[in-house]
N, C-alpha and C positions, 0 to 999 in steps of 0.2 A: 287661492291667494295669487296675486299677480307678482311678476318679477319686476321690481322697481329699480333695477340696477342703476347706480349713479345718482339717484334722487332720494330725498327723504320719503320713506314709505308712508302712504296715507290711505285711508279708506280700506278697500279690499286688499291692498298691498301690505298692510301693517300686520306684523306677527306680534300678538299680544305678549308683552313683557310683564306678566302679572306680578312677579316678585318685586321688580324694580319700581313699578308704578305704586304698588301697595306701600313700599318703604317710603317713597316720596310723599305720599299722603300722610303717613304717620308722622314724619318730620314736620311737615307743614302744619298739621293739626296741633303740634306742640308749640307752634309759634316761632319756629326756627327757620332761617334761610339756609339754602343748600348750595354746595358745590357738587355738581354732577360730574363725576370723574370717569373718564374712559378715553381710550385712544381713538384715532380717526376710524370712521366706518363701522364702529361697533353698534351704532343705532341711537346715539344721544338725541340728534335732531328729530328723528322719527318719533321718539318718545315725547319730546316737547310738543311737537305738532299734534300728536294724539291727545295730549292733555288739553291743548287749546281747543280742539274740535269736539272732544267728548268729555267735558269736565264733570267731576262729581258735583252733586247738588251743593249750592252755596259757595262754589269756587269759581273764580273768573281768572282765566289765564291770558296773558298778553306776551306774544313772542316777538323778540327784537334781535336782529343780528347786527353787530357793531364792528365787523371785521375791518372796515376801511376807515373808521373814525380815528382821528389823531388829536382831539382836544377835549377837555373836560366839558365845556359848555355844549359842544356838538353832541357829546354822549348823552347828556341829560335832555337835550333838545330831541334826540331820536326817541328816547323813552317817552317824553311828553307827547310827541306827535303820534306815536303808535298807540298810546293809551287813548288819546282823544278820538281816534278813528277806529278803535277796536270794537269788536262785538261785545266785549266785557262792559265797556262804558255805556254802550247802547242799552244793554240789559239793565244796568244800574239806573240809567235815565228813566227807564220804564217804571222802575221801583220808586224812584224819588224825583219829584219835581225840583227839589232843592239842588240835587246833583246837576240836573239839566241847566238850571239857572247859573250855577257856579261855573260850568264849562262855558256858557255864553259870555259870562263876565271875564273869564280868563282869556278867551280868544279876543276879546275887545282890547286887552292890554298889549296884544301883539299886532303891530302895524307893519305892513309890507311896503317897503320903498325900494324900488329897483331890486327886488328879490332879497333884500337885506332886512331881517326882522329887527325892529327897534322898539324900545319903550320910550316914554317921554324923556327919560334921562340917559338914553344911550342904548347899548346892546342889551337885548333881553337876557335876563338871568334865569335860565330854564331850571336850575336847581330850585330856586325860590318858587317858581311857578308850580313845580311838582309838589313841593311841600304845601303850598296853598291848596292845591287840588286835593291832596291826601287829607288835609285838615278837615275837609267837609264830608269825607266818607265816614260812615258809622259802622262799628263792628257788626251790628245786626243786619247790615246789607249782605254780608258774606266776606270771604277772603279774596283779595286781589293778589295774584301771583305774577310778578314780572320776571319773565324768563329771558336772560341775556346770553345769546350765543356769541362765541368768539371774544369773550371778555378778556382773556389773557393776551390775545393779539392786540386789543385796544391799548392795554398797558404798554406793550412793546412799541406800538406806534407812537404813543405820547412820549415815551422815554427817548426814542430815536429823534423825534422832532424837537422836543423842548428840554430834554435832559432828565436826570434822575430825580432831582428835587420836585419838579412839576409832576412827574409820574407818581412820586410818593404822596404828594398832596391829593392827587386824583384818587388813589387807593384809600386814603384816609377819609376823603369826602364821601365815598361810597359807604364806608363804615358808619360815618355820622348819619347818613341817610337811613341806613338800616335800623339805627337806634334812636331815631328822632321820635319825640313824644307823640307826634301826629300819626306815626305809622304803627304804633303798638296795637297788636291784635287785629290789624286791618290789612297790612301789606307785608308780603314776603317776597324774597328774591330767589331765583335759581340761576346760578352762574355756570357756564360750561364753555367748552371750546376745544379745538383740535390741538391746542398747545396746553401743556399742563400748567395749572394755575400756581401752585406753590413754588416750584422752581423759578417761575417768572416773577413772582412777588419778591422772592429772596434776592433777585438781581437788583431790586430797588430799595427794599426796606425789610423789616423783620416780619415774621409770620404772625405776630400778635395782631397785625392789622386785619387778618382774615380768620383769626381763631374762633370767631363767633359762628362761622359757617360749619354746618354738618356735612361731612362728605358722604355722598351716596354713590356707590360704584355701579357702573353698567358693565357687567362681565360678558364674556363670550357665552354663547349658548351651551348648555349642557349637552352631552352626547345624545341623550334622549330627546331633548327639544330640537337639536340640530337635525336629527333623523325625521322628526315630525315636520320640521320646516321644509325639508326636501320633498317629503310626501305631499305637503300642501301645494308646493310649487308645481309638482308633476301632475296634479289633478287636471290642469288645463291642457295637458299634452295627450298625444295619441298613443303613448306607450308609458310603461311604468318601470320602476326599478325595484327589484326584490331586496329583502333585508340584507342579504350578503353583499350585494353591490353597493347599497347605501353605506354599510360598514366600511367597505373599501374606500369609498369616496371620502368619508369623514376622516379616515386614517391618513389619507393623502393631504387633505386640507390642513389638518393639524389644529390650527387656530380657528375655532368654529364661530366666526362672526358672520352675520347675515350677508355682508357684501361679498365675501369670498365664496360662500355657498351659492349665492346668486350667479357669480361668475362661473362657477363649476357647472351649475345647471344649464347655463346658456351654452357652454361648450359641449356638453353632453347632447343637447338638442342639435347642435351643429354637426356633430359626429353622426348622429342618427340620420339626419337629413342628407348628408353628403354621401354616406355609404349605403343607406337603405337597409342596413342590417340591424338585427336586434342588438341592443347594448349588452355586452358581456364585460369581463374583466379587462380585456384589451381595449375595449371602447372607453372604459373609465380612465385607463392609462393614457390613451390618446387625448382625451378631453383635458386631462391635467397638463399634459405637455403643451397643448394649444393655448392654455391660459396666458402664457408669456409671449404669445405672438404679438407682433408690433401693432396689430389692429386694436389691441387693448391698451395702447399707450395712454389714451385719455383717462383711463381708469387708474393707472399707476403713476403717471407723471406727477400728479399733485403731491404724492408722498415725498418725492425728492425735490420737486420744484419749490415747495413751500419752505424747505430748509434754508433757502437763500433769504427768506424773510426773517427767520428766527436768528440765524447765525451770520456773522459778518467776518470778513478777512480771515485771519488765522484760525479763528474758532470754526468757521465753516470748513476750511481745509482739514482741520483736525477731525471733525465729524465725518467727513466723506472718507478719510483714510481709515477710520475705525470701522465704518460700515463696509468698506471695500474688503478690509482684512477679514472681518467676520464672515462676509459672504463667501469668500474664497477658502477660508479655513474652518468654517462652521462655528468656531468659538474664538473669543479673544479674552486674554487674561489681564489682570491689573498691571503687570509689568509692561506689557505692550502698550496699554493705554497711557501709562506714565511716560514711557519713552516718546510717544507721539505728542503728549502734552508738552514735553520739553522741546521737541522739534518745532512746534508751532507757538511756543511761548504762551501756553495756556495755564494760568495759575490755578484756576478752579475747574479741574476736569470733573470733579464730583457733581457739581451743579449741571454741567453739560450732559453728563451721562444720565442724570436724573430726568432731564427733559427727554432724552431718547427712550428711556424706560417708560415714562409716563405717557408718551405719545405713541407707544406701541411698536417701536422699531426693534428694540432689544429687551431682553429680560435677563436678570442675574440668577444663575442657578445656585443650588445649595453649596456647591464646591467653589463658588466665587467666580465662575466663568460667565461671560455674557454670550448669549445666543440670539439669533433672530426669533422674534415672537412668532412670526408667520413664515412657514417654509415657502409659501408662494412669493412673499415679498423678497425673501432671500434669493429665490430662483430668478426673479425679475432683475434684481440688482446685479446678480452675477452675470446675467446675459446681456443687459442693456446699459447699466449705469456704472458698475464698479469694475472698471477695466484698467 
């Protein structure tokens, strides 16, 4: 298995997430759409790409990322265009001449004039084009699954650009599409993103607008799988790690997500190559300390840089103070959070903390304290961000 640090794992780099993939198929086979829930870097996009490249028989997956989209029509346009050029639709065209003819007809309705798509009566309504396309698909062709990455960020973009009512209408229109009569038993959706969906929806409207989605969680690797993950990565190297060293490695990483395990393996190789010595316990310690070297800034900066997209003004300052306090003190309690909420005039600290939890920054312990989910992220924040 190859180390695909910083990129979605594909092909030989993908570590099979059998439990998550099996659950995704169970939900899809029941005719339900999915919210794939996980923080950044846990492996959501890798799973989606794997489903697209290696689908189960009679399933057709289409992957779309909508992170930069800030309007409803552009969102549905992105879906329409990706479906039209996808391998999924090419396979359906091979199955049915009718599908091929429908696509030719739909494309004829879209005219390009100075790179602006128009229909005869004005701007193309891509929602209606999608519905028309779906109306010609038959259940016996198989199931088409549209996977939308960074959907919560799209909601945020629309809310910032056009306001809450427009963002609410966008969320409702997606619900209407999922329940349209032409989609029954033919089309399902998987929504995901590096921002938690439910707290983002609650900023705009009630959760009833997404209560038809089934949540499927992508969890960190179990200790057993994480150990196997490291062994698979090390097969490409000139040296190996014994079980005792792997246990030590996992204990230091703490939060066993593929991204952090890949970082650790990369640093172990660097220690081995720079010292020329066999890796022992001190080598594991040195590799862990090196993870927060500034050369790894491109790997960690997105964790904190993206907070400026989600939070604005006082809310951003509140978030950074909470993260700073937690990095320096290892925990933060509700009283400190409330005090900082008052300081920055944040009325709804609960929703903000829910986003930090869902996005993998902090987690709430049984005794009501918040801690960093990842010891590595805490160390990076303490050294480079939270000063």
